[in-house]
N, C-alpha and C positions, 0 to 999 in steps of 0.2 A: 366363592371364597373357600379357604381351607377349613376343614373340619377340626383342625387341631387347636384352634383358637376358642376361648371361652365364649359363651353366648351373651353374657351380661355386660353392661357398659363399665361397671365398677372394676372388674378384673381386667377388661381391655385397657382401661386407663392406667392401672398398675403396670401392665406390660409395656404401654406406650412410654411411661416414665422411665422404666428400666432400660428400654431400648434407646431412648434419648441419652440417658446417662452413660450407657456403654458406648454409644457413638461418640460422645465427647472424649471418652478414654481412648478410643481407637485413634481419633484425629490427633489427640496429644501425642500418642506414641509415634504416628506417622511423622509429625513434625520433629520430634526428637530424633528419630532415626535419619531423616533427611539432613538435618543439621549436623549430626555426627558424621555422615558420609561426605558432606560438603567440606568439613574440616580435614578429612583425611585425603581428599583429592588434591593433587597439585594444582596451582592456579593456571588458568588457560592462558596461552600466549596472547599478548595484546596485539591487536591489528587495527589498522585505521578504519574508523566506522564508515560504512557505505554512504554515498551521497543520497540523501532522501529529500523528497519534495514535501510541501506543506499539505499535500493531498493525502498522505498516509504512509505508513511505514513500509508497505510492500509495493508502492508505485515507483516507477522510475523517475529520475529527474526529468523536468520539462526542458526540452532543447530550446536554444535561443532562437532558431529559425527552422523552417520546414519548407519542403519542395513538394508541390502536387504536380505530377507529370500530366501532360496532356492526355486526354483519353475520353472515355464516356463520361459525360457530364462536366468535363473540364476542357474547354475549347483550346486553351493554350497553357503552357507550363506556368504556374503561378508560384510566387514566393510568399510565405506566411510567417508570422511570428509563431513561436513554438506553442503558445497558449491559445491560438486562434481556433474558434470553434468551426469556422467556415472551411478549414483545411480537410475536415473529415478524417476517417480512419486510415486513409492511404497516405497520409503525410509522412514524408521521409525526412528524418532529422538531418540537418546539414549545419555546418559551421557558418558563423557570420561571414567569414572571407568567401566561402563558396556561394553564400546567398548574394553577396555583393557582385561576384563574378557573373552569376546567372542573370541578375538584373542588367548588368552591363551588356550581356550577350542578347537581351531582348525578352527575357522573361517578364511577365506582367506581375506587378505587386498586387496583393489582395486588396480589394476595395473596402473590406471590413476592418482589417487590423492595420492597414497602411505600414508594412514593414520597411518600406523605402524611407520613411521619415526618420526611423531609428537607425537604419543601416548607413545612411549618409552622414550622420553625425560622427565626428571623430574626437 
């Protein structure tokens, strides 16, 4: 610890009280300056808010369907719902129309999320 502070608790408590009071004054001044600056700045142009998912503000929107290409661990091309956990990280987002076309061309529907039940409804 620094040698510039007093050694007894009574004087240390006085310094603590002074520091807390001064910190309150500093925070009040910061708020006043920020408010003054906000009033001086022109309003920002309004833009359409980005589409967000319920998972959090920084996460991308969940796609309706996904495609898992055949490869290691995937014996054939599979179609998944966008929120399916079985699709893994390599799931490629596709439109519902493309998912229907892939199913018509012989891609397998996922056995977990059964996207064919949803995609065949009109």
